[in-house]
Phi, psi and omega in degrees: 000159178273133180293148184286328177239151182303131181284351174230168180213158177104184181252135181235144176244144181295139176285115185295340181270319186257008177256152180207156172235120182243164177217155177223127183237130177288122184256115176053025180059022181244314183224174179245122177268127183240148178200180181220163166252121190274338180252104185227158174221149181204153175215148179232121182245111184253115178244166181303329185258348184199163174234123182237147181223143176217145180203162178211158177227137177280122185300322182297343182272012180299143187276046174240111184241327179226148351293156184299326180295323179293316178300314180298324180293316181293324181276351182279184186295334182288341178240267191263348177048057188298325182294324180271332183227079189287347184236145165252128186236149174228129178234120179259123178273341179214130177234123178255125178249116184269157180296333181275006178095359178278151180223145177224132179236129176249123183193212184222142178247132181240123176227126180055042179065012174259117183250127181227148177292143182219140171244121182248145181236154179178218182213168180217157175234142184292161180298146177211146179296136178268172183294340180265004180094351179273148178277133182237145174223166184232134175219123179234130183226151174214152181212157176253128181230160177258118185297335178296334177293345183245023175075020178256095189240026180302134188280063178248008182263146181284164174300141004258022187260011183283161187282352179269350184298125178080000182260143181290139181224135174240138184259126178229130182220160178211147176208165180281349178277185184283333190267355172060046176065025181301315183291321178296318179296325179297320179289319179296323179301318178298318183294308184292329177293319177296327178287352178094012178289154177271092187281119179283142185288335185285080178269162179220128175239126182248113178269164180046056188298334180296332179255355188278346184238148177274185184297339180262007177085012179267149177293135183284317183281123180303326182295318178292321178298320178294319179297323178295317178299318180295322180294316179295317180298322182295318181288329177293316179298317180295322179293320179297322178297321182293340180270350181289141179295145179292144178295146180285000000 
């Protein structure tokens, strides 16, 4: 059962050396990739009527260092966008500490300015004097979240969980040869169709691309320019349809 009054009291700050924030991501449904954020801060405020917790992790402190391209990719806009959103934050409005050592925190997690409700479960240990004379307590929590809820939609997930499933896609290609990337588009069409994308029929292949565009990047041939407009219009219409509410 949950104790009626907080079993501890006062304000606590996270130990920067002995505290950590970890994550585990299922990779290609085969293995689990694990990592940590090394620069974290946390505080626990215990009052007679409530227990509140808040914490943050610096995105740049993620434990991915090599290869450098992978680190840059994870910190870039397709994943965590560290330059624009340097912190991941968790704020718990209610923390329940049970007599058996179990703990539950209800609050919100913010990643890339996307805030979603989260319920975390874990355990706690009561305060005890430390070797330096400071009082220490332990609280560990974990939760499962969907990264798509936080705007992380990089297409690295297998069917049927990829971010292109059910979304309209139009294929446009160009090459310096006569066939205008026709064969490449045919292969890409197979891939996106297998992923479950809604492939629009209005495709465009531009051959002899070095002569096909003017100095401002516009298509020289009016017929090709019209086909491009039609392709864009078709995917816009399909996207608008996908946003319409389903009939009752």
